[in-house]
DRENDO-1510 file (C-alpha; in Angstrom, 1 decimal, always signed):
<recs>
REC; n; res; u; v; w
REC; 1; MET; +32.5; -59.6; +30.7 .
REC; 2; SER; +32.4; -59.4; +34.5 .
REC; 3; ARG; +33.5; -56.8; +37.0 .
REC; 4; PRO; +37.3; -56.5; +37.4 .
REC; 5; GLY; +37.9; -58.0; +40.8 .
REC; 6; PRO; +41.6; -57.1; +41.4 .
REC; 7; VAL; +43.8; -59.7; +43.1 .
REC; 8; GLY; +44.6; -59.5; +46.8 .
REC; 9; GLY; +46.7; -61.6; +49.1 .
REC; 10; GLN; +49.6; -59.2; +49.6 .
REC; 11; TYR; +48.9; -59.2; +53.4 .
REC; 12; GLN; +49.2; -62.6; +55.1 .
REC; 13; PRO; +49.0; -62.5; +58.9 .
REC; 14; LEU; +49.3; -66.3; +59.2 .
REC; 15; THR; +52.3; -68.4; +58.2 .
REC; 16; THR; +51.7; -71.7; +56.3 .
REC; 17; ASP; +52.5; -73.6; +59.6 .
REC; 18; GLN; +49.9; -71.5; +61.5 .
REC; 19; ILE; +47.2; -72.2; +58.9 .
REC; 20; GLU; +47.9; -75.9; +59.3 .
REC; 21; GLN; +47.8; -75.6; +63.1 .
REC; 22; ILE; +44.4; -73.8; +63.0 .
REC; 23; HIS; +43.1; -76.4; +60.5 .
REC; 24; GLU; +44.2; -79.3; +62.8 .
REC; 25; ALA; +42.8; -77.6; +65.9 .
REC; 26; SER; +39.5; -77.1; +64.0 .
REC; 27; LEU; +39.2; -80.8; +63.1 .
REC; 28; LYS; +39.8; -81.6; +66.8 .
REC; 29; VAL; +37.0; -79.3; +67.9 .
REC; 30; LEU; +34.6; -80.9; +65.4 .
REC; 31; GLU; +35.7; -84.5; +66.4 .
REC; 32; GLN; +36.0; -84.0; +70.2 .
REC; 33; THR; +33.6; -81.1; +71.1 .
REC; 34; GLY; +31.2; -81.3; +68.2 .
REC; 35; ILE; +28.3; -79.1; +67.4 .
REC; 36; ASP; +24.8; -78.8; +69.0 .
REC; 37; VAL; +22.2; -79.4; +66.3 .
REC; 38; GLN; +18.6; -78.5; +67.2 .
REC; 39; ASN; +17.3; -79.1; +63.6 .
REC; 40; LYS; +16.0; -82.6; +63.2 .
REC; 41; GLU; +16.5; -82.7; +59.4 .
REC; 42; ALA; +20.1; -81.5; +59.7 .
REC; 43; LEU; +20.6; -84.1; +62.5 .
REC; 44; GLU; +19.6; -86.9; +60.1 .
REC; 45; LEU; +21.7; -85.5; +57.3 .
REC; 46; TYR; +24.8; -85.5; +59.5 .
REC; 47; ARG; +23.9; -89.0; +60.7 .
REC; 48; HIS; +23.6; -90.4; +57.1 .
REC; 49; GLY; +26.8; -88.6; +56.3 .
REC; 50; GLY; +28.7; -90.6; +58.8 .
REC; 51; ALA; +28.7; -88.3; +61.9 .
REC; 52; ARG; +28.7; -89.7; +65.4 .
REC; 53; ILE; +25.5; -88.6; +67.1 .
REC; 54; ASP; +24.9; -88.3; +70.9 .
REC; 55; GLY; +21.5; -86.8; +71.5 .
REC; 56; ARG; +21.7; -83.4; +69.8 .
REC; 57; ARG; +25.5; -83.4; +69.8 .
REC; 58; VAL; +27.1; -84.1; +66.4 .
REC; 59; TYR; +30.7; -85.1; +66.1 .
REC; 60; ILE; +32.1; -84.6; +62.6 .
REC; 61; SER; +35.1; -86.6; +61.4 .
REC; 62; ALA; +38.0; -85.3; +59.3 .
REC; 63; ARG; +36.9; -87.6; +56.5 .
REC; 64; MET; +33.5; -85.9; +56.4 .
REC; 65; VAL; +35.2; -82.6; +56.0 .
REC; 66; GLU; +37.5; -83.9; +53.3 .
REC; 67; ARG; +34.5; -85.3; +51.3 .
REC; 68; ALA; +32.6; -82.0; +51.6 .
REC; 69; LEU; +35.7; -80.1; +50.4 .
REC; 70; GLU; +35.9; -82.4; +47.4 .
REC; 71; THR; +32.4; -81.4; +46.1 .
REC; 72; VAL; +32.1; -77.8; +47.2 .
REC; 73; PRO; +32.8; -75.5; +44.2 .
REC; 74; HIS; +36.1; -73.6; +44.2 .
REC; 75; ARG; +34.6; -70.9; +41.9 .
REC; 76; VAL; +31.3; -69.2; +42.4 .
REC; 77; ALA; +29.8; -66.9; +39.8 .
REC; 78; LEU; +27.2; -64.4; +41.2 .
REC; 79; ALA; +25.5; -62.9; +38.2 .
REC; 80; GLY; +24.1; -59.5; +37.7 .
REC; 81; ARG; +21.0; -59.0; +35.6 .
REC; 82; ASP; +23.5; -57.1; +33.4 .
REC; 83; PRO; +26.3; -59.5; +32.5 .
REC; 84; ALA; +28.8; -56.6; +32.8 .
REC; 85; GLN; +27.9; -56.6; +36.6 .
REC; 86; ASP; +28.8; -60.3; +37.1 .
REC; 87; VAL; +31.0; -61.1; +40.1 .
REC; 88; VAL; +33.2; -64.1; +39.8 .
REC; 89; LEU; +34.6; -65.3; +43.1 .
REC; 90; GLU; +37.7; -67.4; +42.8 .
REC; 91; GLY; +41.3; -67.4; +44.1 .
REC; 92; LYS; +42.1; -64.1; +45.7 .
REC; 93; ARG; +39.9; -61.8; +43.5 .
REC; 94; VAL; +38.4; -59.1; +45.6 .
REC; 95; PHE; +35.0; -57.4; +45.4 .
REC; 96; ALA; +33.2; -55.1; +47.8 .
REC; 97; GLY; +29.6; -53.9; +48.3 .
REC; 98; THR; +26.8; -52.9; +50.7 .
REC; 99; GLY; +25.7; -55.1; +53.6 .
REC; 100; GLY; +23.9; -55.6; +56.8 .
REC; 101; SER; +20.2; -55.2; +57.7 .
REC; 102; PRO; +19.9; -52.3; +60.1 .
REC; 103; THR; +16.5; -50.8; +60.6 .
REC; 104; MET; +17.7; -47.3; +61.1 .
REC; 105; MET; +18.4; -44.6; +58.5 .
REC; 106; GLN; +20.6; -41.5; +58.8 .
REC; 107; ASP; +19.4; -38.8; +56.4 .
REC; 108; PRO; +22.1; -36.7; +54.7 .
REC; 109; GLY; +23.3; -33.8; +56.8 .
REC; 110; THR; +21.6; -34.9; +60.0 .
REC; 111; ASP; +23.1; -36.2; +63.2 .
REC; 112; THR; +20.1; -38.4; +64.2 .
REC; 113; VAL; +18.6; -41.6; +62.9 .
REC; 114; ARG; +15.1; -42.7; +62.1 .
REC; 115; PRO; +13.3; -46.0; +61.2 .
REC; 116; GLY; +14.1; -46.8; +57.6 .
REC; 117; THR; +11.4; -47.5; +55.0 .
REC; 118; LEU; +11.0; -49.5; +51.8 .
REC; 119; GLN; +11.4; -46.3; +49.9 .
REC; 120; ASP; +14.8; -45.8; +51.6 .
REC; 121; LEU; +15.8; -49.3; +50.5 .
REC; 122; ALA; +14.9; -48.4; +47.0 .
REC; 123; ASP; +16.9; -45.2; +47.1 .
REC; 124; ILE; +20.0; -46.8; +48.7 .
REC; 125; THR; +19.9; -49.6; +46.1 .
REC; 126; ARG; +19.5; -47.2; +43.2 .
REC; 127; MET; +22.5; -45.2; +44.5 .
REC; 128; ALA; +24.5; -48.4; +44.9 .
REC; 129; ASP; +23.7; -49.2; +41.3 .
REC; 130; ALA; +25.3; -45.9; +40.3 .
REC; 131; LEU; +28.4; -46.2; +42.5 .
REC; 132; GLU; +31.5; -47.2; +40.5 .
REC; 133; TYR; +33.2; -49.3; +43.1 .
REC; 134; CYS; +30.2; -51.0; +44.5 .
REC; 135; ASP; +30.4; -54.5; +43.0 .
REC; 136; PHE; +27.2; -56.0; +44.5 .
REC; 137; VAL; +24.2; -55.3; +46.7 .
REC; 138; VAL; +23.8; -57.1; +50.0 .
REC; 139; MET; +20.4; -55.7; +51.0 .
REC; 140; PRO; +21.5; -52.9; +53.3 .
REC; 141; LEU; +18.3; -52.1; +55.2 .
REC; 142; PHE; +15.4; -53.9; +56.9 .
REC; 143; PRO; +12.5; -51.5; +56.4 .
REC; 144; ALA; +10.6; -50.8; +59.6 .
REC; 145; ASP; +7.3; -50.4; +57.6 .
REC; 146; LEU; +7.3; -54.1; +56.6 .
REC; 147; THR; +6.2; -57.1; +58.6 .
REC; 148; ALA; +8.5; -60.1; +58.9 .
REC; 149; ASP; +6.3; -62.1; +56.5 .
REC; 150; GLU; +6.2; -59.2; +53.9 .
REC; 151; ALA; +9.9; -58.5; +54.1 .
REC; 152; PRO; +11.6; -61.2; +52.0 .
REC; 153; ILE; +9.6; -60.7; +48.7 .
REC; 154; ASN; +9.3; -56.9; +49.1 .
REC; 155; ARG; +13.0; -56.4; +49.9 .
REC; 156; PHE; +14.3; -58.6; +47.0 .
REC; 157; TYR; +11.8; -57.2; +44.5 .
REC; 158; THR; +12.7; -53.6; +45.5 .
REC; 159; CYS; +16.4; -54.4; +45.1 .
REC; 160; VAL; +16.3; -56.3; +41.9 .
REC; 161; THR; +14.3; -53.5; +40.2 .
REC; 162; ASN; +16.6; -50.8; +41.4 .
REC; 163; THR; +20.0; -52.4; +40.5 .
REC; 164; ALA; +21.4; -54.6; +37.7 .
REC; 165; LYS; +24.1; -55.8; +40.1 .
REC; 166; HIS; +23.9; -59.0; +42.1 .
REC; 167; VAL; +21.5; -59.0; +45.0 .
REC; 168; MET; +22.1; -61.0; +48.2 .
REC; 169; GLY; +20.1; -61.1; +51.4 .
REC; 170; GLY; +18.3; -62.9; +54.2 .
REC; 171; VAL; +15.0; -64.5; +53.3 .
REC; 172; GLY; +13.5; -64.8; +56.8 .
REC; 173; SER; +11.7; -68.1; +56.6 .
REC; 174; VAL; +11.3; -71.2; +54.4 .
REC; 175; ALA; +8.1; -69.5; +53.0 .
REC; 176; GLY; +10.2; -66.4; +52.3 .
REC; 177; ALA; +12.9; -68.4; +50.6 .
REC; 178; ARG; +10.3; -70.1; +48.3 .
REC; 179; GLU; +8.8; -66.8; +47.3 .
REC; 180; VAL; +12.2; -65.2; +46.6 .
REC; 181; ILE; +13.2; -68.2; +44.5 .
REC; 182; GLU; +9.9; -68.0; +42.6 .
REC; 183; LEU; +10.5; -64.3; +42.0 .
REC; 184; GLY; +14.0; -65.0; +40.6 .
REC; 185; THR; +12.5; -67.8; +38.5 .
REC; 186; MET; +9.9; -65.5; +37.0 .
REC; 187; ILE; +12.6; -63.0; +36.1 .
REC; 188; ALA; +15.1; -65.5; +34.7 .
REC; 189; GLY; +12.4; -67.5; +32.9 .
REC; 190; SER; +13.0; -70.9; +34.6 .
REC; 191; LEU; +14.8; -72.4; +37.6 .
REC; 192; PRO; +17.6; -73.9; +35.4 .
REC; 193; GLU; +18.1; -70.4; +33.8 .
REC; 194; LEU; +18.3; -68.9; +37.3 .
REC; 195; GLN; +20.8; -71.6; +38.4 .
REC; 196; ALA; +22.9; -70.9; +35.3 .
REC; 197; ARG; +22.9; -67.1; +36.0 .
REC; 198; PRO; +22.0; -66.6; +39.7 .
REC; 199; PHE; +21.4; -62.9; +40.1 .
REC; 200; ILE; +20.1; -63.5; +43.6 .
REC; 201; SER; +21.6; -65.4; +46.5 .
REC; 202; ALA; +20.8; -65.9; +50.2 .
REC; 203; ILE; +22.6; -65.4; +53.5 .
REC; 204; THR; +21.9; -67.8; +56.3 .
REC; 205; SER; +23.1; -67.1; +59.9 .
REC; 206; TRP; +22.5; -70.7; +60.7 .
REC; 207; MET; +25.2; -70.9; +63.4 .
REC; 208; VAL; +24.7; -69.4; +66.9 .
REC; 209; SER; +28.1; -69.2; +68.3 .
REC; 210; PRO; +29.6; -71.0; +70.0 .
REC; 211; LEU; +28.9; -74.2; +67.9 .
REC; 212; LYS; +25.1; -74.3; +68.1 .
REC; 213; VAL; +23.0; -74.8; +64.9 .
REC; 214; ASP; +19.9; -72.7; +64.9 .
REC; 215; ARG; +16.7; -74.8; +64.3 .
REC; 216; HIS; +14.7; -72.4; +62.1 .
REC; 217; VAL; +17.5; -70.8; +60.1 .
REC; 218; THR; +18.8; -74.3; +59.2 .
REC; 219; ASP; +15.4; -75.1; +57.6 .
REC; 220; ILE; +16.0; -72.1; +55.3 .
REC; 221; LEU; +19.6; -73.2; +54.5 .
REC; 222; ILE; +18.4; -76.7; +53.6 .
REC; 223; GLU; +15.5; -75.3; +51.4 .
REC; 224; TRP; +17.8; -72.9; +49.5 .
REC; 225; CYS; +20.5; -75.5; +49.0 .
REC; 226; ARG; +18.0; -78.0; +47.5 .
REC; 227; HIS; +17.3; -75.4; +44.8 .
REC; 228; GLY; +21.0; -75.3; +43.9 .
REC; 229; LEU; +21.4; -71.6; +44.3 .
REC; 230; PRO; +24.4; -69.8; +45.9 .
REC; 231; ILE; +24.4; -69.4; +49.7 .
REC; 232; ALA; +26.6; -67.6; +52.2 .
REC; 233; LEU; +27.1; -69.3; +55.5 .
REC; 234; SER; +27.4; -66.5; +58.1 .
REC; 235; SER; +28.7; -67.1; +61.6 .
REC; 236; ALA; +29.8; -64.2; +63.7 .
REC; 237; PRO; +31.3; -65.0; +67.1 .
REC; 238; MET; +32.5; -62.2; +69.3 .
REC; 239; ALA; +36.0; -62.7; +70.7 .
REC; 240; GLY; +35.7; -62.6; +74.5 .
REC; 241; SER; +32.0; -63.3; +74.5 .
REC; 242; THR; +30.9; -66.1; +72.2 .
REC; 243; SER; +34.4; -67.3; +71.2 .
REC; 244; PRO; +37.8; -67.3; +72.9 .
REC; 245; VAL; +39.3; -63.8; +73.4 .
REC; 246; THR; +42.5; -64.8; +71.7 .
REC; 247; LEU; +42.6; -64.1; +68.0 .
REC; 248; ALA; +43.9; -67.6; +67.3 .
REC; 249; GLY; +41.3; -69.3; +69.5 .
REC; 250; SER; +38.5; -67.3; +67.9 .
REC; 251; LEU; +39.7; -68.3; +64.5 .
REC; 252; VAL; +39.7; -72.0; +65.4 .
REC; 253; GLN; +36.1; -71.8; +66.6 .
REC; 254; LEU; +35.0; -69.8; +63.6 .
REC; 255; ASN; +36.8; -72.2; +61.2 .
REC; 256; SER; +35.1; -75.2; +62.9 .
REC; 257; GLU; +31.7; -73.6; +62.5 .
REC; 258; GLN; +32.3; -72.9; +58.8 .
REC; 259; LEU; +33.6; -76.4; +58.1 .
REC; 260; SER; +30.5; -77.8; +59.8 .
REC; 261; GLY; +28.3; -75.7; +57.6 .
REC; 262; ILE; +30.1; -76.6; +54.4 .
REC; 263; VAL; +29.7; -80.3; +55.4 .
REC; 264; LEU; +25.9; -79.7; +55.8 .
REC; 265; THR; +25.4; -77.9; +52.5 .
REC; 266; GLN; +27.2; -80.7; +50.6 .
REC; 267; LEU; +25.2; -83.4; +52.4 .
REC; 268; VAL; +22.0; -81.5; +51.2 .
REC; 269; LYS; +23.1; -81.2; +47.6 .
REC; 270; PRO; +26.7; -82.0; +46.6 .
REC; 271; GLY; +28.1; -79.2; +44.5 .
REC; 272; VAL; +25.8; -76.4; +45.7 .
REC; 273; PRO; +27.7; -73.1; +45.5 .
REC; 274; VAL; +28.8; -71.9; +49.0 .
REC; 275; LEU; +30.5; -68.8; +50.3 .
REC; 276; ALA; +32.3; -69.5; +53.6 .
REC; 277; GLY; +31.0; -66.7; +55.8 .
REC; 278; TYR; +33.8; -65.9; +58.3 .
REC; 279; ILE; +32.6; -62.8; +60.2 .
REC; 280; PRO; +34.9; -62.5; +63.3 .
REC; 281; GLY; +33.6; -60.0; +65.9 .
REC; 282; PHE; +34.9; -58.5; +69.0 .
REC; 283; ALA; +33.3; -57.8; +72.3 .
REC; 284; ASP; +34.2; -54.6; +74.1 .
REC; 285; MET; +35.7; -55.8; +77.3 .
REC; 286; ARG; +34.6; -52.6; +79.0 .
REC; 287; SER; +30.9; -52.8; +78.1 .
REC; 288; GLY; +30.2; -56.2; +76.6 .
REC; 289; GLY; +28.9; -54.5; +73.4 .
REC; 290; TYR; +29.8; -55.4; +69.8 .
REC; 291; LEU; +32.8; -53.5; +68.2 .
REC; 292; GLY; +32.7; -52.9; +64.5 .
REC; 293; GLY; +35.8; -50.9; +63.8 .
REC; 294; PRO; +38.9; -52.3; +65.7 .
REC; 295; ILE; +42.0; -52.9; +63.6 .
REC; 296; GLU; +42.0; -56.5; +64.8 .
REC; 297; PHE; +38.8; -57.0; +62.8 .
REC; 298; GLY; +40.7; -56.4; +59.6 .
REC; 299; MET; +43.6; -58.7; +60.8 .
REC; 300; MET; +41.1; -61.5; +61.5 .
REC; 301; GLN; +39.4; -61.1; +58.1 .
REC; 302; ALA; +42.7; -61.4; +56.3 .
REC; 303; ALA; +43.5; -64.5; +58.4 .
REC; 304; ALA; +40.1; -66.0; +57.6 .
REC; 305; ALA; +40.7; -65.3; +53.9 .
REC; 306; GLN; +43.9; -67.4; +54.2 .
REC; 307; LEU; +41.9; -70.3; +55.7 .
REC; 308; ALA; +39.3; -70.0; +52.9 .
REC; 309; HIS; +42.1; -70.0; +50.3 .
REC; 310; PHE; +43.6; -73.1; +52.0 .
REC; 311; TYR; +40.2; -74.9; +51.5 .
REC; 312; ARG; +39.7; -73.2; +48.0 .
REC; 313; VAL; +36.3; -72.0; +49.0 .
REC; 314; PRO; +35.2; -68.3; +48.2 .
REC; 315; ILE; +34.9; -66.2; +51.4 .
REC; 316; TYR; +32.1; -63.9; +52.3 .
REC; 317; CYS; +33.3; -61.5; +54.9 .
REC; 318; SER; +33.1; -58.0; +56.3 .
REC; 319; ALA; +35.1; -54.8; +56.5 .
REC; 320; GLY; +34.6; -51.1; +56.3 .
REC; 321; MET; +32.5; -50.9; +59.4 .
REC; 322; THR; +32.8; -48.3; +62.1 .
REC; 323; ASP; +31.7; -47.6; +65.7 .
REC; 324; ALA; +31.4; -43.9; +64.8 .
REC; 325; LYS; +27.9; -42.4; +64.9 .
REC; 326; LEU; +28.5; -39.9; +62.1 .
REC; 327; PRO; +30.5; -39.8; +58.9 .
REC; 328; ASP; +33.5; -38.3; +60.7 .
REC; 329; VAL; +37.2; -38.8; +61.1 .
REC; 330; GLN; +36.7; -41.9; +63.3 .
REC; 331; ALA; +34.5; -43.4; +60.6 .
REC; 332; GLY; +37.2; -42.7; +58.0 .
REC; 333; TYR; +40.2; -44.2; +59.7 .
REC; 334; GLU; +38.3; -47.3; +61.1 .
REC; 335; LYS; +36.8; -48.0; +57.7 .
REC; 336; ILE; +39.8; -47.6; +55.5 .
REC; 337; SER; +42.1; -49.6; +57.9 .
REC; 338; THR; +39.9; -52.7; +58.1 .
REC; 339; LEU; +39.0; -52.4; +54.4 .
REC; 340; LEU; +42.6; -52.3; +53.3 .
REC; 341; LEU; +43.6; -55.3; +55.4 .
REC; 342; ALA; +40.7; -57.4; +54.2 .
REC; 343; ALA; +41.3; -56.4; +50.5 .
REC; 344; MET; +45.0; -57.0; +50.8 .
REC; 345; GLY; +44.2; -60.3; +52.5 .
REC; 346; GLY; +42.4; -61.5; +49.4 .
REC; 347; CYS; +38.9; -61.5; +50.8 .
REC; 348; ASN; +36.6; -62.3; +47.9 .
REC; 349; TYR; +33.2; -60.8; +48.9 .
REC; 350; ILE; +33.5; -57.9; +51.3 .
REC; 351; HIS; +30.1; -56.8; +52.5 .
REC; 352; HIS; +29.4; -54.0; +55.0 .
REC; 353; ALA; +32.0; -52.0; +53.0 .
REC; 354; ILE; +29.6; -49.3; +51.8 .
REC; 355; GLY; +27.2; -47.2; +53.8 .
REC; 356; MET; +27.3; -48.6; +57.3 .
REC; 357; ILE; +27.5; -46.4; +60.4 .
REC; 358; THR; +27.4; -47.1; +64.1 .
REC; 359; ASN; +28.7; -50.6; +63.2 .
REC; 360; MET; +25.7; -52.5; +61.9 .
REC; 361; ASN; +22.9; -50.3; +63.3 .
REC; 362; ALA; +22.3; -47.7; +60.7 .
REC; 363; ILE; +22.8; -46.8; +57.0 .
REC; 364; SER; +23.9; -43.5; +55.7 .
REC; 365; LEU; +23.8; -42.3; +52.1 .
REC; 366; GLU; +26.5; -39.7; +52.5 .
REC; 367; GLN; +28.7; -42.3; +54.1 .
REC; 368; ALA; +28.0; -44.6; +51.2 .
REC; 369; VAL; +29.5; -42.3; +48.6 .
REC; 370; MET; +32.5; -41.7; +50.9 .
REC; 371; ASP; +32.9; -45.4; +51.3 .
REC; 372; ASP; +32.7; -46.0; +47.6 .
REC; 373; GLU; +35.8; -43.8; +47.2 .
REC; 374; MET; +37.6; -45.7; +50.0 .
REC; 375; VAL; +36.9; -48.9; +48.2 .
REC; 376; GLY; +38.3; -47.3; +45.0 .
REC; 377; ALA; +41.5; -46.5; +46.8 .
REC; 378; ALA; +41.8; -50.0; +48.2 .
REC; 379; MET; +41.3; -51.5; +44.8 .
REC; 380; ARG; +44.0; -49.2; +43.5 .
REC; 381; VAL; +46.4; -50.6; +46.1 .
REC; 382; LEU; +45.6; -54.1; +44.8 .
REC; 383; LYS; +46.6; -53.1; +41.3 .
REC; 384; GLY; +50.1; -52.5; +42.6 .
REC; 385; ILE; +52.9; -50.9; +40.7 .
REC; 386; GLN; +53.0; -52.1; +37.1 .
REC; 387; VAL; +56.7; -52.6; +36.0 .
REC; 388; THR; +57.1; -52.9; +32.2 .
REC; 389; SER; +59.6; -51.6; +29.7 .
REC; 390; GLU; +57.2; -48.7; +29.0 .
REC; 391; THR; +56.3; -47.8; +32.6 .
REC; 392; LEU; +60.0; -47.9; +33.6 .
REC; 393; GLY; +60.2; -44.7; +31.5 .
REC; 394; VAL; +63.8; -44.9; +30.4 .
REC; 395; GLU; +63.0; -43.5; +27.0 .
REC; 396; VAL; +60.9; -40.6; +28.4 .
REC; 397; ILE; +63.7; -39.8; +30.9 .
REC; 398; ASN; +66.2; -39.7; +28.1 .
REC; 399; ARG; +63.8; -37.6; +25.9 .
REC; 400; VAL; +63.0; -35.0; +28.6 .
REC; 401; GLY; +66.6; -35.0; +30.0 .
REC; 402; PRO; +68.2; -33.1; +32.9 .
REC; 403; GLY; +66.2; -30.0; +33.9 .
REC; 404; GLY; +63.3; -30.8; +31.6 .
REC; 405; HIS; +59.6; -31.2; +32.4 .
REC; 406; PHE; +57.3; -34.2; +31.9 .
REC; 407; LEU; +54.0; -32.5; +32.0 .
REC; 408; LYS; +53.4; -32.2; +28.3 .
REC; 409; ASP; +55.1; -35.4; +27.3 .
REC; 410; LEU; +52.9; -38.0; +25.5 .
REC; 411; HIS; +54.1; -40.6; +28.1 .
REC; 412; THR; +52.4; -38.5; +30.8 .
REC; 413; VAL; +49.3; -38.1; +28.8 .
REC; 414; LYS; +49.1; -41.9; +28.2 .
REC; 415; PHE; +49.5; -43.0; +31.8 .
REC; 416; MET; +48.3; -40.1; +34.0 .
REC; 417; ARG; +44.7; -41.5; +34.4 .
REC; 418; SER; +45.7; -45.1; +35.1 .
REC; 419; GLU; +48.6; -44.5; +37.4 .
REC; 420; VAL; +47.0; -42.3; +40.0 .
REC; 421; TYR; +43.6; -42.7; +41.6 .
REC; 422; TYR; +41.5; -39.5; +41.6 .
REC; 423; PRO; +38.5; -39.6; +44.0 .
REC; 424; LEU; +35.6; -37.3; +43.3 .
REC; 425; LEU; +35.0; -36.1; +46.9 .
REC; 426; ALA; +38.5; -35.4; +48.1 .
REC; 427; ASP; +39.5; -31.7; +47.8 .
REC; 428; ARG; +43.0; -31.3; +46.4 .
REC; 429; GLN; +42.9; -27.6; +45.5 .
REC; 430; SER; +45.1; -25.0; +47.1 .
REC; 431; ARG; +43.7; -23.4; +50.2 .
REC; 432; GLU; +43.0; -20.2; +48.4 .
REC; 433; ALA; +41.0; -22.0; +45.7 .
REC; 434; TRP; +39.2; -24.1; +48.4 .
REC; 435; GLU; +38.2; -20.9; +50.3 .
REC; 436; ALA; +37.0; -19.2; +47.1 .
REC; 437; ALA; +34.8; -22.2; +46.3 .
REC; 438; GLY; +33.0; -22.0; +49.6 .
REC; 439; LYS; +35.2; -23.9; +52.1 .
REC; 440; GLN; +33.2; -27.1; +51.8 .
REC; 441; ASP; +34.2; -30.1; +53.8 .
REC; 442; SER; +34.0; -33.7; +52.6 .
REC; 443; ARG; +30.6; -34.3; +54.2 .
REC; 444; THR; +29.1; -31.3; +52.4 .
REC; 445; ARG; +30.5; -32.6; +49.1 .
REC; 446; ALA; +29.2; -36.1; +49.8 .
REC; 447; ILE; +25.6; -34.7; +50.5 .
REC; 448; ALA; +25.7; -32.9; +47.1 .
REC; 449; ARG; +26.8; -36.1; +45.4 .
REC; 450; VAL; +24.0; -38.1; +47.0 .
REC; 451; ARG; +21.4; -35.6; +45.7 .
REC; 452; LYS; +22.9; -35.7; +42.3 .
REC; 453; LEU; +22.9; -39.5; +42.0 .
REC; 454; LEU; +19.4; -39.8; +43.3 .
REC; 455; LYS; +18.2; -37.2; +40.9 .
REC; 456; GLU; +20.0; -38.4; +37.8 .
REC; 457; HIS; +20.4; -42.2; +38.1 .
REC; 458; ALA; +17.4; -44.1; +36.8 .
REC; 459; ALA; +16.5; -47.6; +38.2 .
REC; 460; PRO; +17.0; -50.4; +35.6 .
REC; 461; GLY; +13.5; -51.8; +36.4 .
REC; 462; LEU; +12.1; -55.0; +34.8 .
REC; 463; PRO; +10.3; -55.6; +31.5 .
REC; 464; SER; +6.7; -54.5; +31.9 .
REC; 465; ASP; +5.3; -58.0; +31.3 .
REC; 466; VAL; +7.5; -59.5; +33.9 .
REC; 467; ALA; +6.8; -56.7; +36.4 .
REC; 468; ASN; +3.1; -57.1; +35.8 .
REC; 469; ALA; +3.2; -60.9; +36.3 .
REC; 470; ILE; +5.1; -60.5; +39.5 .
REC; 471; ARG; +2.7; -57.9; +40.9 .
REC; 472; ALA; -0.2; -60.1; +40.0 .
REC; 473; ARG; +1.4; -63.1; +41.8 .
REC; 474; PHE; +2.6; -61.4; +45.0 .
REC; 475; ARG; +1.3; -58.8; +47.4 .
REC; 476; LEU; +3.9; -56.1; +47.0 .
REC; 477; ARG; +4.0; -52.8; +48.9 .
REC; 478; ALA; +3.8; -49.6; +46.8 .
REC; 479; LEU; +6.7; -47.2; +47.3 .
REC; 480; GLN; +6.0; -43.8; +48.7 .
</recs>
């Protein structure tokens, strides 16, 4: 039994003809403009795969793209350590979770940020484990008290011991990738067992937009692919800065980058599970800075989902970010608007959806519990209106009759919990009852929920023999 994953796809900003146009334009970019490849091994892989090479410039044919799409899996199962937490990415099923790697933490009730710690990462992950609508954990913090070399093994170990949900994140280096794979193997029992039920996966931001393959991150991508474990390809051009300012032009470039990455992964190991990582961004034309909360972000993610569905490749994407600095009204409307558009677009794996503040620069626990309820509302939208002989209610309408009341009818009792979404934090009392209860706003209620979850929810941990073996093998930082 896996997590539900309701079906999206109700919002389609692109027509079928427009999808074909973007696809054809992307193939032209790959064949005529090509990509700049600084990594020697990737260059040779492309060469042996049939690409035309001119120095570092690689020109990828439509046939190479077709061959890659023939072997890339259309269904990717990301396991939890608890099978009930499995996430199965296929079609237009939608899941949402944490994401990003900010170094800053905003403590509940404060208006300032501070450097995050490994203990903060443990707390965030344990809380994410408790949140009902958080489907997975993309490691949501890069602790400032870790060195770059320490970070991969310590971050993954901290996360997998504090949640039974799937854990994804960056691994920093080839050495970090090898350590994390060894960690997963020790927990699973063997590499084949880990491949069969991969409860960890990696993100590789191998593409430096526009169209330039990073030398070092591509080494990580190749290493991870060779082990046959799921990988997310993340490219994040900013419209107006590192991609065309037009939404269509930015989609063409982003799609070209993703197709080039899918080709590379399938040249490394045909059949390796891949998430196409479309992360369209926007530059603020007034300052040049990155924008996390514009409505166009949600529109672009839904369009990117249509492209991924066209190729039948699961999509790793983003929504629920905000440029707000606090869990305030701006955060609320920016987050829910992009989240709804991405979910209704059928985006499979929506990270950044829970806990992010100041776009990707900080994590907030109180914002996370608010976001969990927004995700719950979005998932309710995807369930739609169920029309059956029973829900049409003809019998109950006849039974109650003109001037009657439905409150005590068994039909109401049967459906009242499933038909309406009831968030925990939203206050729906009368004003008099709200005043009598202390006039608490949503942020105050969120802080109380954070404290309750951290106090009551226990980390799942690992079997003691496995934990002891891992600690004997790796130099792990002790939590505070």
